[in-house]
N, C-alpha and C positions, 0 to 999 in steps of 0.2 A: 922354336927357334933352332936348335940343335935337332930336333925331328925332321922337320922341312929339310935343314940343307943336306942330312943324309940322303933322304929321299932324293933330291936331284943329283948328288952325286951317283949314287946309285942306277938311276936311269939314262943317267949320262953314261955309263960304263957299260951298262948293257945295250945300248945303242951301238957303241962301238963294237963290243962283242957279236951283236948281230950281222952285223958285216962279215964275219967270218965264222957264220952260222956257230957260234959259242953263246952261252949263257950262263949268269951266277945259279947257285943253287940258294936261293933264300928262302928255304926251308930252317923252320925252328927246330933244334932237338926236344928231347923229352926234357934233359936235365935244368936248359933252359927256362922250360914254360914250367915245369915242378918251381923253379926259385921264383917266377914272377907272381904264381898264384900263391906262394908262401907270404908273400903282403900282404893278403886278405887273410889271414888267419884272423877271426874274432878274439876278443879277450872279455874277461870280465873286469868291467870298467868301473865297479862300485856301485852301479844302480840295476834295480830289476828291469827283466825285460816287457815290456805287454805289447798286446798284439791290437792294431787298431785297425777298424775296417772289417769285412766280412771274413769268413773262415776260409773263403778259397780265395780267389786271383783277386786281386786289388785290398790285400790285409796285409799289413807288417808289422815287424818286431820293430819297436824304439824302445830307448830307454826311458824309463818313467820320470822326466822332469817336463810333464806338459804343464804343470803349473809357472813355468819358465818361459813359455812360448806364449807371445802374441799372436803373431801369424805365422800362416801356411800358405809359401808359393807353390802351386802344382801345375807345371805345364803338361801336357799331353794328357786329354782329361779323358778319351774315349765315351763309352759309355758307363762307369763305372767311377761312382762319385762316394763308394761306401766307405773310405777313409778321411775323405774331406768332411762328410754329413759325422762323425766321432766327435772331428774336432770340435764342429762347430756347436756341438752339445757341451763342450768345455769352454765356450766363448771366446775361442780362436777363430780370427777372423780370416777369410780362406779367398787366395786371389788364384784364379784360374787362366788358364792360356793353352789356347787348340784353334790351328787355323782350320780344321777339318772338320768343325761342329757349329751350330746356332746356340745362341744362349738362351733360347727357347725350351732346346732338347734337354737341358740339363737340369735334374731332379735333385734341386738343393737349394736352401734358403742362404737369404744373407750372404753374398759374395760377391767379390768383384770379378770380370770377367773380360777377357780380351781374344778376339778373333785373329790372333796370330801365332805363328808356330816361332819358338824357341831356335836361335840360330847365333851364328857367329860375327853378323851383321843387321844393321837396320834398314828394314824395306816399307814398300807398303804391307807386305804380306809375313814380314819377320821382325822379331825384336832380340837384342842382348839381352843376357840377363840382368846385366849393370841397369842397363836402361829402364827394364821392365821393374826394378826394385825402386830408382830413381824417382819414377814416374808415379809410383805407389803409393808408395810412405815417404817419411821424415826419417832421416839417420837413425837405426835402429836395429841392435845385436840379440833380439830377441826374436829368430825366426828358425823355420823349419822349411825344408826343399825337399819336395817328393816326385821324383824325376824318372819317367818312363816314356821317353820321344823317339823310341824305335831308331837306334843306332845316331841318332844326330847328338847324344851325350858327350860324344867325345869329341866333337866339335866344339861343345858349350864350353867344357870342360878347360879347352886348350886355348880358347881366347877370353876365358873370364880371370881377372886380377885375383891374388888370393885376397886381397885387401874386400873385395865382393864376397868371397866364398867364407871371412873370416864372420862376416854379418851373420851366418846361420850357426846356431848351435848342434841340429841335427841334420844331416844329408841322409836321405834315402832314393838310391840311385840305382834302377836297373841298366845291366851292361849286358849290349846284343851282340850276338854273332863269337861266341866266346870258342865256337867248335872250330871258327878259322886262326886260333891262336898257332898253328904251325906253319900259317904266312909270314914272314918276315915284315911287310908292309902293316899288316895288322899288330903283330906282336909289337911293333915299335908303338904304335898310337895308342894301343891298349895300355903298356907299359908304362908309358910317359904320363897316359891321365892318372892312372894309381899312384905314381909317384907324385904327380901334384897335389892329388887329395892329401896322400899322407903327411906332407908337411906340416897340416895343421890339424888334422883328425886321427885318430885310431877308428879300427874297426869293432863294432859293436856287436855284430850279426852278419851272416852271409846264407842266402838261402836261395838254393836253383830253382830255378822254373821250369816245372814238366811239361809244359807245354810242345817241346819239340822234341822231347825225350831225350837220350845220349848217344855222343858221337866218337866213335875213335880217332882221337887224336894223339898221335905220336905214342901210341902205348899207353894214352890214358883215358878213360870214357869222360869227355865233358859235355855238360849241358850246350843249350843254343844261349841262354840267358841267364845271370846272377844277378838278385835282389839282395844289395849290398847295403848296412845301415852303420853310417860314422857316428862320432859324437866327437866335439871339439876336444883339444888336447886339453885344453884348460880347464875344461869341465870335468874331467878322469878324477876320481877318488884315488883308485889305485889303477894299476894294471896287471891282471893275475890271468893263469890258464885255464882253460876250460877244458871239461873231462866229456863233456858228452856234446854231440852234434848228429843230429838235428835236434834244437831245440823243443822241448815237450808243448809249446804254443803255435811252433810251427805246422801248415798245413799243405796239403798238394792245392796246388793253383787253380789244375784244371780235375774237376771231380773223379770224371770216369777214363783218366787215365793216368796208367801207371807210375806209381810213385817212384822218383830217381834222389838218388843222393850224391853229395861231392866227395871225392875221393877223401876220406878223413885221415888218411898217413899223411897226406900233404897241410893238412890243416892243425891236426892235432897229435903231437908229438907223445 
């Protein structure tokens, strides 16, 4: 609500200034960007990280608590299901959601599929995370969310209740358009989304996707997309600094493109 109010106020002020050929400087300075990105500092939370999925794109590092997970909800299927396939071998039931593909094209066994996109509202072609869960399972908190939905993650995070998020033990979310961090509107959108998640989760791992290379943003080289793994706070054994990044199990998303790294000085003291 506060984020929306800020945007309304800024738009109103800009309309008035435009009458006099003036405008607000809505760019975000380097120190503010660093302050926000440091919120994504990963910690050793007491569990070994394991890689689930293929060696390259579609594989993610998660805390090794799969013995506590019964269901995986994975919106944004695309043409890669290696992550979900690995989970089915551990007898975890898979729920898939994607309005851009057909069920017969999903190369996976024993899954539930809905041809809709995840969004902030329910319609013929969209569904909210809360409704998806409500229509799929009874009340359960042994869940994993793996969400790669091409920038709709911000809309979904802002519109989903804390009670719904707390049903998940692990969140794996790919955040897109990080290179727009010096734009005020994106910065506010991104920052508030991260702050909301961190109310009930800790960062277990972070990995930049090398698909789009690096972009100079206010003196910092940032990737287009970041893969972040969160662990629910009540599950953490402890919270200790890590000394190495990237993790030894990290791999390039796109094999034939140069590897990229997140600025270590931001994430590691």
